[in-house]
VOBA-1610 file (N, C-alpha, C; in pm, whole numbers, padded with zeros to 5 digits, always signed):
BEGIN
Met-08643+17808+11237Met-08551+17845+11243Met-08424+17717+11313Ser-08356+17770+11264Ser-08223+17663+11328Ser-08125+17719+11361Ser-08040+17680+11479Ser-07944+17739+11525Ser-07805+17607+11537Thr-07713+17634+11506Thr-07630+17522+11499Thr-07470+17559+11561Gly-07437+17496+11718Gly-07323+17556+11801Gly-07176+17574+11715Asp-07236+17469+11674Asp-07032+17439+11563Asp-07092+17343+11496Arg-07032+17415+11331Arg-07098+17410+11172Arg-07027+17262+11186Thr-06867+17269+11228Thr-06761+17163+11201Thr-06797+17046+11268Ala-06855+17092+11378Ala-06886+16922+11459Ala-07015+16787+11406Glu-07076+16921+11275Glu-07183+16811+11205Glu-07130+16692+11096Ala-07178+16620+11097Ala-07159+16469+11009Ala-07141+16538+10872Val-07218+16585+10826Val-07125+16702+10718Val-07160+16821+10682Pro-07055+16858+10727Pro-07015+16998+10791Pro-07066+17122+10656Gly-07029+17095+10515Gly-07107+17176+10356Gly-07006+17273+10349Pro-07029+17377+10245Pro-06893+17450+10215Pro-06890+17564+10331Ala-06990+17608+10386Ala-06985+17754+10515Ala-06858+17704+10587Pro-06860+17593+10645Pro-06703+17550+10736Pro-06573+17517+10712Thr-06580+17455+10603Thr-06452+17427+10455Thr-06437+17506+10406Leu-06501+17614+10355Leu-06447+17673+10254Leu-06466+17903+10387Gly-06561+17900+10450Gly-06533+18042+10504Gly-06514+18052+10652Gly-06489+17908+10699Gly-06450+17932+10881Gly-06535+17937+10919Ala-06692+17904+10926Ala-06765+17882+10997Ala-06819+17842+11038Arg-06818+17853+11185Arg-06862+17731+11317Arg-07007+17769+11343Ser-07026+17868+11468Ser-07179+17924+11463Ser-07284+17944+11394Thr-07377+17949+11335Thr-07445+17948+11289Thr-07580+17959+11299Val-07700+18057+11262Val-07879+18049+11242Val-07896+18051+11148Tyr-08038+17996+11108Tyr-08091+17976+11008Tyr-08186+18017+10995Val-08341+18115+10961Val-08418+18194+10944Val-08460+18195+10841Pro-08631+18168+10874Pro-08681+18104+10721Pro-08774+18246+10734Met-08747+18232+10551Met-08878+18358+10507Met-09033+18301+10452Leu-09113+18337+10578Leu-09246+18279+10533Leu-09324+18401+10450Lys-09399+18336+10397Lys-09495+18419+10314Lys-09623+18319+10334Asp-09742+18322+10401Asp-09847+18246+10402Asp-09834+18064+10493Asp-09731+18053+10527Asp-09662+17981+10573Asp-09561+17888+10472Gly-09573+17944+10383Gly-09442+17909+10202Gly-09353+17978+10244Leu-09254+17878+10213Leu-09084+17930+10209Leu-09062+17999+10137Ile-09034+18165+10133Ile-08978+18203+10018Ile-08868+18245+09990Gly-08819+18211+10117Gly-08631+18275+10119Gly-08553+18199+10234Ile-08430+18249+10321Ile-08370+18170+10443Ile-08304+18305+10407Ile-08263+18319+10577Ile-08181+18444+10589Ile-08021+18344+10733Val-07925+18368+10655Val-07840+18272+10789Val-07729+18349+10743Ile-07658+18402+10872Ile-07573+18399+10997Ile-07460+18336+11064Tyr-07330+18370+11071Tyr-07206+18271+11019Tyr-07100+18343+11155Arg-07018+18264+11267Arg-06968+18307+11309Arg-06859+18216+11307Gln-06743+18249+11293Gln-06621+18210+11297Gln-06542+18122+11384Glu-06600+18131+11471Glu-06547+18090+11675Glu-06702+18019+11711Val-06658+17977+11802Val-06801+17876+11821Val-06807+17945+12016Arg-06977+17944+11940Arg-06984+18097+12006Arg-07133+18120+11930Pro-07234+18040+12060Pro-07431+18043+11959Pro-07467+18114+11991Phe-07550+18178+11891Phe-07608+18312+11944Phe-07732+18305+12021Thr-07730+18436+12038Thr-07844+18417+12199Thr-07979+18443+12177Asp-08130+18406+12239Asp-08230+18445+12193Asp-08300+18538+12141Lys-08234+18638+12160Lys-08227+18765+12123Lys-08204+18837+11991Gln-08054+18769+11965Gln-08039+18754+11837Gln-08083+18656+11744Ile-08146+18608+11739Ile-08190+18553+11675Ile-08360+18569+11659Ala-08423+18633+11744Ala-08505+18702+11721Ala-08520+18856+11666Leu-08420+18871+11666Leu-08374+19013+11567Leu-08336+18933+11440Val-08242+18857+11390Val-08302+18784+11278Val-08435+18780+11219Gln-08513+18696+11270Gln-08632+18666+11278Gln-08714+18767+11227Asn-08720+18919+11317Asn-08805+19046+11306Asn-08712+19071+11134Phe-08580+19104+11151Phe-08566+19120+10988Phe-08588+19034+10842Ala-08611+18866+10877Ala-08663+18804+10792Ala-08800+18790+10725Ala-08865+18867+10845Ala-09016+18915+10831Ala-09018+19090+10759Gln-08919+19113+10810Gln-08915+19228+10718Gln-08874+19241+10526Ala-08823+19170+10513Ala-08724+19093+10383Ala-08880+19119+10348Val-08962+18963+10370Val-09062+18921+10320Val-09174+19063+10309Ile-09227+19130+10346Ile-09274+19301+10326Ile-09215+19314+10200Ala-09093+19338+10254Ala-09011+19393+10110Ala-09073+19326+10000Ile-09038+19193+09977Ile-09039+19157+09855Ile-09163+19129+09826Glu-09260+19120+09907Glu-09424+19129+09880Glu-09470+19292+09833Asn-09383+19341+09851Asn-09427+19499+09798Asn-09362+19494+09725Ala-09269+19447+09725Ala-09156+19462+09538Ala-09276+19396+09452Arg-09336+19277+09475Arg-09360+19207+09382Arg-09549+19307+09329Leu-09640+19355+09406Leu-09751+19415+09396Leu-09697+19561+09340Leu-09527+19681+09320Leu-09567+19761+09261Leu-09525+19697+09161Ser-09437+19548+09069Ser-09400+19565+08982Ser-09511+19528+08913Glu-09609+19490+08951Glu-09766+19466+08957Glu-09821+19577+08852Leu-09880+19647+09005Leu-09933+19823+08927Leu-09886+19834+08851Arg-09729+19837+08794Arg-09653+19867+08726Arg-09708+19816+08529Glu-09673+19704+08581Glu-09695+19638+08484Glu-09895+19655+08479Ser-09995+19665+08544Ser-10115+19673+08533Ser-10100+19877+08429Leu-10057+19872+08507Leu-10077+20105+08420Leu-10014+20027+08308Glu-09904+19986+08280Glu-09839+19953+08166Glu-09947+19897+08028Gln-09987+19832+08090Gln-10074+19780+07980Gln-10200+19825+07967Gln-10251+19902+08035Gln-10373+20021+08100Gln-10334+20087+07963Thr-10224+20138+07986Thr-10170+20230+07901Thr-10134+20221+07784Ala-10133+20154+07751Ala-10119+20107+07610Ala-10246+20027+07534Thr-10363+20011+07600Thr-10487+19975+07549Thr-10540+20089+07535Ala-10485+20253+07647Ala-10585+20339+07596Ala-10469+20381+07445Asp-10399+20402+07434Asp-10293+20455+07322Asp-10356+20400+07220Val-10407+20220+07218Val-10405+20152+07076Val-10623+20288+07063Leu-10658+20281+07137Leu-10743+20345+07185Leu-10813+20460+07092Arg-10725+20524+07141Arg-10696+20709+07078Arg-10671+20653+06865Val-10569+20540+06857Val-10538+20550+06726Val-10683+20512+06682Ile-10720+20402+06723Ile-10888+20374+06672Ile-11001+20504+06666Ser-10984+20541+06759Ser-11099+20700+06758Ser-10962+20771+06626Ser-10893+20816+06618Ser-10809+20902+06555Ser-10807+20893+06371Ser-10787+20727+06393Ser-10795+20634+06224Ser-10959+20606+06207Pro-11017+20688+06177Pro-11195+20602+06146Pro-11176+20526+06005Gly-11178+20396+06006Gly-11162+20318+05904Gly-11022+20284+05853Glu-10990+20332+05931Glu-10831+20306+05870Glu-10727+20221+06010Leu-10717+20059+05928Leu-10692+19949+05954Leu-10477+19976+06025Glu-10473+19966+05889Glu-10319+19999+05936Glu-10229+20065+06051Pro-10237+20192+06037Pro-10195+20269+06164Pro-10226+20170+06266Val-10418+20115+06316Val-10438+20002+06441Val-10372+19920+06436Phe-10363+19818+06337Phe-10300+19709+06367Phe-10077+19763+06410Gln-10074+19821+06357Gln-09897+19885+06389Gln-09927+19905+06553Ala-09982+20002+06585Ala-09987+20051+06700Ala-10063+19881+06845Met-10123+19843+06770Met-10119+19693+06880Met-10014+19617+06860Leu-09982+19622+06763Leu-09810+19479+06773Leu-09688+19605+06794Glu-09711+19723+06809Glu-09665+19761+06835Glu-09583+19688+07018Lys-09680+19760+07102Lys-09710+19738+07254Lys-09741+19668+07253Ala-09790+19515+07215Ala-09776+19365+07214Ala-09674+19345+07224Val-09527+19397+07131Val-09427+19326+07118Val-09348+19409+07248Arg-09341+19547+07284Arg-09246+19643+07350Arg-09353+19532+07544Ile-09431+19545+07580Ile-09510+19447+07680Ile-09466+19404+07718Cys-09476+19266+07655Cys-09428+19165+07635Cys-09291+19074+07646Asp-09237+19153+07674Asp-09086+19167+07647Asp-09040+19118+07504Ala-09097+19116+07417Ala-09057+19046+07264Ala-08992+19064+07140Asn-08935+19001+07077Asn-08784+19044+07001Asn-08852+19154+06886Phe-08993+19044+06836Phe-09014+19114+06694Phe-09215+18981+06693Gly-09306+19047+06579Gly-09415+18992+06634Gly-09495+19051+06447Asn-09562+18976+06441Asn-09668+19006+06276Asn-09779+18958+06308Leu-09886+19052+06234Leu-10053+19048+06246Leu-10076+18978+06113Phe-10157+18902+06091Phe-10159+18844+05962Phe-10343+18856+05977Arg-10419+18864+05834Arg-10548+18909+05797Arg-10587+18757+05736Phe-10701+18670+05763Phe-10753+18591+05689Phe-10932+18581+05648Asp-10915+18571+05448Asp-11006+18616+05428Asp-11101+18462+05363Gly-11064+18341+05519Gly-11121+18247+05459Gly-11056+18144+05378Glu-10942+18163+05293Glu-10872+18088+05221Glu-10731+18078+05229Lys-10696+18216+05271Lys-10578+18257+05260Lys-10492+18347+05426Leu-10390+18362+05420Leu-10376+18454+05530Leu-10248+18573+05444His-10259+18682+05500His-10242+18849+05422His-10140+18880+05540Lys-10022+18949+05517Lys-09930+18996+05647Lys-10029+19152+05652Ala-10063+19191+05733Ala-10098+19318+05747Ala-10051+19406+05821Ala-09968+19368+05951Ala-09877+19442+06025Ala-09737+19352+06067Gln-09659+19435+06109Gln-09518+19397+06186Gln-09448+19454+06205Phe-09341+19399+06328Phe-09324+19500+06382Phe-09149+19460+06501Asn-09067+19492+06415Asn-08916+19461+06420Asn-08916+19317+06384Thr-08957+19270+06258Thr-08948+19150+06187Thr-08818+19111+06120Pro-08719+19060+06167Pro-08599+19012+06099Pro-08613+19080+05949Ala-08498+19111+05885Ala-08546+19152+05754Ala-08556+19042+05636Ala-08467+18886+05673Ala-08432+18804+05595Ala-08610+18753+05623Leu-08633+18766+05753Leu-08816+18662+05746Leu-08906+18802+05689Leu-08875+18919+05707Leu-08977+19008+05627Leu-08982+18969+05452Asp-08849+18973+05426Asp-08831+18966+05312Asp-08926+18833+05235Ala-08923+18756+05290Ala-08959+18650+05273Ala-09115+18642+05264Leu-09186+18712+05408Leu-09293+18705+05380Leu-09348+18814+05273Thr-09318+18856+05270Thr-09325+18995+05135Thr-09300+18934+05022Arg-09250+18833+04971Arg-09261+18756+04850Arg-09314+18680+04797Arg-09408+18593+04934Arg-09472+18482+04935Arg-09579+18527+04916Gly-09662+18661+04987Gly-09757+18755+04942Gly-09865+18616+05052Pro-10030+18637+04982Pro-10078+18548+05041Pro-10053+18388+05052Phe-10092+18367+05155Phe-10025+18214+05183Phe-10103+18090+05215Glu-10094+17950+05246Glu-10171+17863+05332Glu-10051+17839+05444Pro-10113+17864+05554Pro-10011+17820+05624Pro-09906+17656+05653Thr-09776+17634+05665Thr-09731+17501+05646Thr-09774+17442+05785Pro-09819+17339+05707Pro-09845+17215+05825Pro-09764+17190+05940Gly-09868+17236+06012Gly-09741+17204+06169Gly-09660+17271+06265Ser-09744+17410+06115Ser-09703+17525+06158Ser-09767+17614+06328Ser-09727+17723+06385Ser-09849+17762+06437Ser-09992+17811+06407Leu-09955+17885+06300Leu-10090+17947+06210Leu-10144+17844+06214Asp-10094+17717+06203Asp-10195+17587+06134Asp-10250+17548+06241His-10179+17565+06336His-10250+17513+06465His-10370+17588+06504Val-10360+17680+06550Val-10457+17827+06557Val-10542+17793+06412Met-10504+17782+06291Met-10638+17780+06230Met-10707+17656+06272Arg-10709+17521+06308Arg-10760+17424+06268Arg-10852+17402+06385Thr-10758+17511+06488Thr-10821+17503+06619Thr-10873+17627+06709Lys-10850+17718+06631Lys-10932+17826+06696Lys-10881+17890+06810Gln-10748+17843+06861Gln-10732+17807+07009Gln-10572+17917+07021Val-10534+17947+07109Val-10360+18004+07154Val-10305+17937+07133Phe-10208+17903+07082Phe-10107+17841+07034Phe-09991+17913+07115His-09915+17830+07196His-09757+17892+07284His-09638+17806+07293Thr-09598+17850+07230Thr-09441+17748+07225Thr-09301+17814+07330Ala-09304+17693+07409Ala-09184+17751+07538Ala-09039+17741+07402Asp-08988+17652+07288Asp-08892+17637+07202Asp-08892+17541+07111Met-08945+17675+06984Met-09004+17596+06877Met-08903+17475+06803Val-08772+17550+06817Val-08667+17459+06754Val-08691+17324+06804Ala-08715+17301+06977Ala-08698+17168+07026Ala-08774+17111+06978Glu-08919+17164+06983Glu-09084+17119+06956Glu-09109+17101+06861Gly-09020+17106+06804Gly-08960+17121+06586Gly-09123+17169+06567Val-09183+17292+06585Val-09284+17336+06570Val-09231+17417+06395Arg-09318+17368+06298Arg-09276+17423+06147Arg-09296+17581+06103Gly-09231+17639+06037Gly-09233+17763+05946Gly-09099+17835+05911Leu-09171+17983+05923Leu-09025+18041+05855Leu-08958+18092+05961Ser-09033+18136+06089Ser-08967+18199+06196Ser-08873+18190+06230Pro-08866+18031+06308Pro-08709+18013+06345Pro-08646+17984+06289Lys-08594+17983+06113Lys-08485+17917+06030Lys-08500+18082+05996Leu-08601+18192+05918Leu-08500+18332+05919Leu-08540+18428+06014Gly-08614+18387+06100Gly-08615+18503+06248Gly-08512+18478+06349Gly-08471+18356+06369Gly-08407+18270+06502Gly-08500+18291+06584Ala-08675+18274+06576Ala-08787+18278+06653Ala-08718+18118+06800Arg-08765+18141+06931Arg-08805+18042+07027Arg-08914+18015+07047Ser-08927+18112+07137Ser-09026+18057+07203Ser-09112+18208+07160Gln-09310+18190+07133Gln-09330+18234+07081Gln-09493+18213+07100Val-09564+18335+07045Val-09709+18264+07110Val-09820+18339+07009Thr-09895+18265+06950Thr-10057+18280+06825Thr-10135+18293+06902Val-10204+18358+06922Val-10336+18448+06895Val-10451+18394+06815Pro-10570+18372+06822Pro-10651+18403+06690Pro-10747+18502+06706Met-10767+18593+06627Met-10859+18703+06601Met-11051+18619+06548Leu-11115+18644+06618Leu-11240+18606+06651Leu-11380+18642+06611Lys-11429+18666+06473Lys-11564+18730+06501Lys-11682+18594+06486Asp-11786+18573+06585Asp-11868+18504+06610Asp-11763+18379+06546Asp-11680+18284+06621Asp-11602+18199+06638Asp-11530+18107+06502Ala-11586+18280+06399Ala-11511+18258+06284Ala-11391+18290+06268Leu-11244+18218+06240Leu-11138+18301+06236Leu-11143+18379+06121Ile-11083+18563+06209Ile-11035+18688+06042Ile-10873+18718+06039Gly-10827+18663+06199Gly-10655+18709+06172Gly-10582+18604+06242Ala-10470+18693+06266Ala-10400+18582+06400Ala-10267+18725+06448Ile-10227+18743+06572Ile-10188+18813+06607Ile-10033+18728+06631Val-09884+18722+06623Val-09801+18636+06639Val-09655+18726+06737Ile-09636+18695+06824Ile-09556+18721+06912Ile-09437+18647+06956Tyr-09249+18686+06913Tyr-09200+18577+06889Tyr-09003+18635+06980Arg-09018+18549+07085Arg-08872+18598+07136Arg-08796+18534+07052Gln-08611+18603+07101Gln-08552+18505+07034Gln-08447+18408+07139Glu-08522+18404+07201Glu-08430+18320+07357Glu-08589+18213+07408Val-08493+18114+07497Val-08582+17992+07537Val-08670+18078+07653Arg-08756+18176+07652Arg-08811+18228+07776Arg-08997+18237+07725Pro-09036+18152+07754Pro-09173+18135+07782Pro-09272+18253+07789Phe-09423+18299+07768Phe-09456+18392+07732Phe-09525+18387+07941Thr-09573+18499+07976Thr-09667+18434+08114Thr-09752+18439+08107Asp-09892+18385+08175Asp-10055+18414+08152Asp-10118+18537+08096Lys-10056+18664+08197Lys-10034+18815+08126Lys-10061+18847+08038Gln-09928+18766+07982Gln-09865+18835+07907Gln-09959+18836+07740Ile-09971+18681+07737Ile-10064+18601+07675Ile-10212+18683+07690Ala-10273+18707+07823Ala-10415+18771+07861Ala-10350+18952+07725Leu-10316+18996+07792Leu-10248+19086+07706Leu-10311+19080+07538Val-10250+19033+07527Val-10222+18994+07341Val-10339+18959+07303Arg-10395+18859+07339Arg-10540+18781+07323Arg-10680+18959+07361Asn-10623+19013+07453Asn-10684+19190+07465Asn-10669+19230+07309Phe-10499+19287+07279Phe-10563+19367+07168Phe-10584+19251+07004Ala-10643+19165+07038Ala-10642+19029+06950Ala-10806+19077+06969Ala-10887+19058+07049Ala-11034+19150+07085Ala-11056+19272+07017Gln-10945+19357+07052Gln-10973+19519+06976Gln-10917+19534+06868Ala-10817+19399+06839Ala-10863+19419+06633Ala-10986+19377+06549Val-10998+19263+06615Val-11178+19254+06564Val-11256+19353+06547Ile-11331+19440+06662Ile-11347+19526+06687Ile-11313+19601+06614Ala-11223+19706+06595Ala-11144+19781+06493Ala-11163+19747+06307Ile-11194+19586+06309Ile-11219+19551+06170Ile-11355+19560+06122Glu-11451+19525+06210Glu-11578+19556+06236Glu-11643+19659+06227Asn-11569+19764+06329Asn-11605+19880+06318Asn-11591+20009+06102Ala-11472+19953+06084Ala-11403+20000+05999Ala-11467+19938+05843Arg-11511+19795+05894Arg-11651+19749+05722Arg-11790+19842+05774Leu-11797+19899+05888Leu-11950+19976+05936Leu-11893+20079+05873Leu-11825+20123+05888Leu-11797+20311+05879Leu-11787+20307+05719Asn-11735+20243+05667Asn-11685+20238+05464Asn-11856+20225+05448Glu-11920+20050+05488Glu-12058+20067+05468Glu-12128+20249+05452Leu-12134+20310+05580Leu-12229+20386+05598Leu-12183+20495+05516Arg-12042+20508+05492Arg-12027+20593+05394Arg-12051+20589+05261Glu-12022+20404+05201Glu-12077+20392+05093Glu-12272+20468+05041Ser-12330+20436+05170Ser-12487+20445+05144Ser-12534+20609+05147Phe-12434+20676+05217Phe-12404+20837+05214Phe-12349+20851+05026Ala-12282+20756+04993Ala-12207+20860+04891Ala-12342+20837+04778Ser-12409+20677+04773Ser-12571+20663+04711Ser-12628+20726+04686Tyr-12669+20808+04796Tyr-12752+20920+04802Tyr-12706+21050+04787Lys-12597+21100+04704Lys-12479+21231+04709Lys-12584+21270+04640Thr-12608+21367+04664Thr-12676+21469+04515Thr-12567+21492+04420Pro-12589+21473+04278Pro-12551+21495+04180Pro-12535+21630+04133Gly-12390+21605+04015Gly-12411+21764+04009Gly-12486+21766+03848Leu-12513+21861+03787Leu-12568+21921+03673Leu-12479+21915+03559Arg-12345+21903+03579Arg-12273+21862+03433Arg-12244+21748+03359Asn-12319+21743+03238Asn-12330+21621+03193Asn-12443+21530+03245Ile-12537+21593+03281Ile-12652+21522+03369Ile-12745+21490+03243Val-12723+21570+03123Val-12813+21516+03041Val-12776+21343+03025Val-12675+21263+03044Val-12603+21201+02943Val-12648+21063+03052Thr-12635+21032+03241Thr-12655+20986+03350Thr-12762+20939+03353Ala-12879+20933+03247Ala-12998+20864+03276Ala-12982+20676+03330Pro-13014+20686+03409Pro-13186+20687+03493Pro-13140+20730+03564Tyr-13247+20860+03675Tyr-13234+20912+03717Tyr-13233+20912+03870Phe-13197+20903+03941Phe-13201+20920+04111Phe-13158+20851+04137His-13177+20814+04276His-13016+20670+04350His-13093+20593+04327Asp-13193+20512+04273Asp-13262+20400+04248Asp-13296+20397+04125Gly-13238+20482+04074Gly-13282+20479+03922Gly-13416+20453+03909Ser-13520+20530+03924Ser-13672+20501+03912Ser-13694+20588+03817Met-13621+20698+03814Met-13675+20822+03701Met-13636+20805+03568Gln-13669+20756+03413Gln-13586+20759+03336Gln-13560+20880+03207Thr-13666+20992+03271Thr-13549+21101+03164Thr-13577+21213+03276Leu-13522+21348+03212Leu-13549+21457+03301Leu-13692+21527+03274Trp-13776+21484+03223Trp-13915+21508+03246Trp-13949+21447+03366Asp-13951+21326+03391Asp-13933+21305+03459Asp-13924+21299+03627Val-13787+21375+03599Val-13775+21411+03716Val-13844+21586+03771Met-13867+21627+03636Met-13899+21750+03685Met-14107+21733+03694Asp-14104+21624+03649Asp-14318+21617+03685Asp-14259+21596+03847His-14212+21473+03874His-14175+21453+04013His-14137+21568+04079Tyr-14107+21642+04079Tyr-14085+21819+04165Tyr-14178+21881+04147Asn-14257+21895+04020Asn-14338+21967+04030Asn-14508+21939+04116Lys-14478+21818+04206Lys-14606+21789+04241Lys-14586+21862+04360Gly-14470+21865+04433Gly-14474+21968+04526Gly-14500+21883+04682Asp-14581+21878+04742Asp-14702+21831+04840Asp-14778+21732+04774Gly-14754+21700+04724Gly-14843+21652+04642Gly-14828+21524+04610Ile-14671+21495+04666Ile-14594+21354+04688Ile-14614+21329+04842Thr-14639+21193+04842Thr-14647+21071+04925Thr-14510+21084+04946Asp-14482+21132+05085Asp-14366+21092+05114Asp-14337+21165+05260Pro-14283+21079+05400Pro-14290+21088+05536Pro-14166+21181+05583Trp-14069+21180+05507Trp-13972+21226+05474Trp-13966+21348+05421Leu-14008+21390+05350Leu-13994+21534+05329Leu-14075+21641+05401Asp-14028+21760+05375Asp-14101+21870+05479Asp-14236+21927+05420Lys-14312+21929+05560Lys-14435+21955+05534Lys-14465+22072+05497Asp-14393+22170+05451Asp-14416+22343+05398Asp-14401+22280+05214Met-14341+22162+05184Met-14300+22142+05025Met-14425+22225+04953Gln-14357+22313+04815Gln-14576+22303+04764Gln-14519+22284+04617Pro-14573+22269+04563Pro-14616+22283+04425Pro-14472+22391+04363Leu-14473+22343+04209Leu-14341+22460+04148Leu-14453+22463+04089Ala-14569+22378+04005Ala-14661+22429+03922Ala-14637+22538+03805Leu-14523+22397+03775Leu-14458+22505+03595Leu-14520+22420+03476Ser-14519+22515+03386Ser-14674+22492+03283Ser-14496+22352+03154Glu-14599+22319+03071Glu-14514+22214+03012Glu-14432+22372+02927Tyr-14418+22456+02888Tyr-14341+22547+02834Tyr-14198+22544+02946Glu-14247+22616+03066Glu-14166+22589+03163Glu-14081+22471+03185Ile-14143+22382+03215Ile-14024+22268+03191Ile-13977+22179+03081Asp-14015+22259+02975Asp-13927+22181+02868Asp-13798+22287+02810Asp-13899+22383+02871Asp-13748+22471+02927Asp-13596+22462+02986Val-13639+22392+03121Val-13552+22366+03237Val-13505+22197+03147Val-13556+22128+03098Val-13496+22017+03032Val-13348+22146+02979Ala-13413+22210+02838Ala-13335+22224+02740Ala-13244+22295+02760Phe-13222+22359+02932Phe-13099+22401+03000Phe-13017+22341+03067Leu-13032+22219+03120Leu-13004+22108+03157Leu-12899+22057+03042Ala-12988+21991+02946Ala-12880+21970+02824Ala-12775+22026+02781Ser-12788+22194+02799Ser-12683+22262+02741Ser-12579+22264+02834Leu-12589+22190+02954Leu-12484+22172+03058Leu-12391+22112+03021Thr-12387+21999+02930Thr-12347+21880+02845Thr-12179+21961+02852Ser-12101+21899+02859Ser-11923+21906+02801Ser-11956+21902+02637Pro-11811+21909+02571Pro-11818+21994+02445Pro-11780+21843+02386Gln-11700+21712+02511Gln-11674+21616+02489Gln-11808+21492+02413Tyr-11899+21511+02457Tyr-12016+21452+02534Tyr-12139+21522+02370Lys-12102+21624+02395Lys-12184+21668+02282Lys-12285+21578+02190Asp-12246+21496+02064Asp-12287+21408+02036Asp-12391+21290+02081Val-12332+21267+02201Val-12393+21204+02272Val-12521+21240+02338Gly-12509+21353+02405Gly-12576+21473+02454Gly-12662+21457+02403Asp-12662+21503+02265Asp-12787+21548+02156Asp-12847+21415+02140Gln-12798+21321+02106Gln-12843+21178+02100Gln-12900+21134+02206Glu-12892+21184+02322Glu-12976+21160+02494Glu-13113+21216+02474Tyr-13043+21381+02448Tyr-13207+21443+02492Tyr-13315+21430+02385Ala-13227+21366+02281Ala-13358+21342+02147Ala-13421+21214+02221Arg-13377+21118+02238Arg-13455+20991+02322Arg-13566+21009+02438Gln-13502+21143+02529Gln-13580+21163+02618Gln-13710+21191+02591Leu-13655+21361+02468Leu-13760+21369+02437Leu-13888+21289+02396Ala-13848+21198+02278Ala-13900+21092+02295Ala-13987+20991+02312Ile-13916+21015+02443Ile-14017+20920+02538Ile-14106+21011+02616Ser-14085+21148+02642Ser-14169+21225+02703Ser-14290+21263+02603Lys-14267+21216+02489Lys-14422+21268+02436Lys-14543+21103+02439Val-14446+21024+02509Val-14594+20913+02510Val-14567+20874+02607Ser-14523+20889+02738Ser-14490+20854+02870Ser-14457+20954+02949Arg-14583+21030+03036Arg-14512+21084+03149Arg-14556+21009+03279Ser-14468+20930+03349Ser-14594+20877+03420Ser-14613+20937+03589Gln-14495+21014+03573Gln-14479+21077+03706Gln-14566+21227+03675Arg-14671+21276+03600Arg-14730+21433+03584Arg-14822+21390+03673Asp-14844+21479+03720Asp-14957+21568+03812Asp-15047+21643+03720Thr-15124+21660+03600Thr-15180+21772+03553Thr-15185+21922+03584Ala-15307+21774+03736Ala-15419+21891+03832Ala-15297+22035+03919Arg-15200+21976+03930Arg-15129+21980+03999Arg-15021+22085+03926Ala-14967+22050+03781Ala-14856+22132+03668Ala-14910+22263+03711Phe-15042+22256+03687Phe-15108+22398+03601Phe-15199+22504+03737Ser-15193+22452+03852Ser-15233+22492+03922Ser-15161+22591+03993Pro-15189+22749+04063Pro-15160+22822+04095Pro-15049+22849+04223Lys-14912+22870+04172Lys-14812+22873+04304Lys-14898+22944+04480Leu-14840+22851+04550Leu-14874+22943+04690Leu-14793+23047+04694Val-14905+23182+04791Val-14800+23256+04824Val-14736+23244+04977Gln-14628+23275+04968Gln-14561+23233+05127Gln-14614+23385+05201Pro-14572+23376+05315Pro-14677+23491+05389Pro-14538+23590+05411Ala-14565+23730+05415Ala-14486+23798+05440Ala-14426+23808+05642Pro-14271+23830+05540Pro-14242+23761+05693Pro-14253+23864+05818Pro-14264+23879+05956Pro-14316+23958+06024Pro-14171+24144+06067Pro-14211+24206+06091Pro-14146+24334+05973Pro-14026+24330+06178Leu-13921+24379+06112Leu-13808+24345+06171Leu-13849+24495+06298
//
């Protein structure tokens, strides 16, 4: 705290007495954890020193001001934290509602990153091991977007932020792309100045990058960069989940029960192609519980079809061939029939002609 009886009597009076006519003054520091965060100054335009009680009152106001500043800071951080948590939750909702679809996920991430970090525009790129592919964009200036679209997959310009990220796999933050000579299309066509590029890494391998830009010189904060890093991590998880889901779908598709239409021309049979003819297929199912397979129902029974019945079933299946495939179907039927006369690897003669088991009668209602 400093109190002056007459500012005009000081060797260097300053602007307050010369421009404002100040004579008596009091300076009260605003302190937080012994660090100066502001000053309250009051003046009188006459020589009349402030009393101790008046100075104590100003000190009390200074303490209240420090509390108000801290409360405002905490409230701002709370709002920022809630906004970030909401954005993360929104992205997770998009991920859960779009299984296997990456475009809406990338779009949601990029839009949230740009808006919450108070950036102007952003781009998300996928990396295939050799080249970068534009996967999403938000609010990108038309000239820059057109250039990126026309360029297609590309190798980053040497000295650009993407080049730096590809080489180092580290975040690249630039306060002023123009002043620092960072090369690339975004400063020239998008007016980009401050920017941050965050790598998308899976097992330490680069699979993409998120870039957000400001069209003014205003560096991003550590918290904003951390948010983009979080989105980058979520993007990697989304990519991996999509890959696993697609593999699962393909796996299910490989075990899908085929239709009977044109079945005679689709040999070999079963998901692994282990059955060469329709007679092999019928012999396989004719075994019933004679098949050693832990995945089959314990109540599996033999069909016990005779040779004539098996021939009739195969002939029926062959009759389901479309007219446009009739010639091919007739040839394939004849080929399989000839094979069946000399090779029936799946046949179990004993079971083929054994009596069918009688199912127990249902209990009375």
